[in-house]
N, C-alpha and C positions, 0 to 999 in steps of 0.2 A: 176489596178483600181478595186475597190470593187463595186459590184452591190447590191443595196439595194433591199429589198422586194418590195418597190413601183416601182422601175425600172423594176423588173422582171414581175410585173403585167401589164406593158405596152408593153411587147414584143409581136410581131406578129409572123406569120408563115414564115419560111425561104424559099428560092427558090432553095437551093443547094440540089442535090441528094446525099445520102450517098454513099461513094466510096465502091464498091464491089470488092473483090479480085477475080482474075481468078483462076480456078483450075490448079495449076502448081505443079511440084515436090517441096517438102519442105524438109529441113534438120531438123530432130528431135534433138533438143539440150538438152532436159530435159523431165522428166516425173514426175508427182506427183499425189497423190491421195488426194482428198479433199471432205469433207462433203458438200452435196448440200441441200439447204433448199427451201421449197415452199414459196409462197407469204406471207403466214402467219408466216413464220419463223420456221416452224416445219422441223426437219431433215428428209429427205426422202431417203437418201442413199449416198454412196460414189461413186464418179466419177473419172475416170482416165483423167487427163489433159495432153495432149501432147503439150509441148512448142516447137514451130517450128520457123524456119527462112524461111520466104516466100521471093522469089526473088523480089517482087514488094513492099516490105514494110521494113522500117528500124527497127521498133520495133518488138519484138517477137510476134507471133500469137499463141494464145492458142486454141487448137482444142479438143473437147470432144465428138465427134461423129464419128461413124464408118459406112462406107457404104460397104455392103458385099452381097454376093449371098447365098441364103438359099432356098431350095425347089424350085429351078429354078426361083426364083424371086430375084430382087435386093431390099435390104432393108436398111434402115438407122435407127440407134438407138444410144442412148447415150452409151458411153464407161463405163457402170456401173461396179463398182468393187464389185464382190461377190465372195464367196468361197463355195466349195462343202463340203461334210461331211469329206473329208480328209484335208480340209484347203487349197485347190488348186483352181485355177480359173476354173469354170465349163466348161467342154469340148465343149459344143455347144453354149456358149455365144459369143456375137459379139467380145468381147475382145480376147477370145481364137481363134476365126477365124482369127482375125488380127495378132495375135502372130504366128499362123501357116503360114499365108501368107508371113509374113516378116521373118520367120524362126528364131524367138527369143524364148528362153526358159523361160525368166522371163521379167517382165516389164522394168527393167533397161537395157535390151538388145536392146530396141528401140533407146536409145541414140546413135547418130552418124549415124543413118540410113536415107537414102534418101527415103522418102515415097511419093507415089502418092496421090493427093487429088482429090476430086470430089465434085460437088455442090449438096446439098440436095434440096428437093422440095421448100424450102423457100429461096434458094440462098446462104446458109451458107456452108462454107467448112467443109468437113469431110475427115477423113483418108480413102483412097480407099483400100479395101482389097479383090479384086476379079480380 
């Protein structure tokens, strides 16, 4: 059934809460790097996307955040893809911290790994690396 613009203008507010996934171990089935854009459509940088299989969901779940410990504090940040002057992932980046935690030498090494997840402050899943 096709919904017309007029039908859409008549819709009210729903009563169902969005389903939130629990922080459980996930299987990383793929990794990709994609350009992220801001709301205006301007490219802001590349992000690493972890394609995962969550035990409570049939469809793949894509995660792009890493939760890690730095300076004795737990932090959450996007898995931004950057390189240093040697063309490698910067040593102190969240991505490098996750790579060391899961003992992978390159991003493709994440494929097949069972990774822990944790919820960020907004309730979204992040790869846990601490």
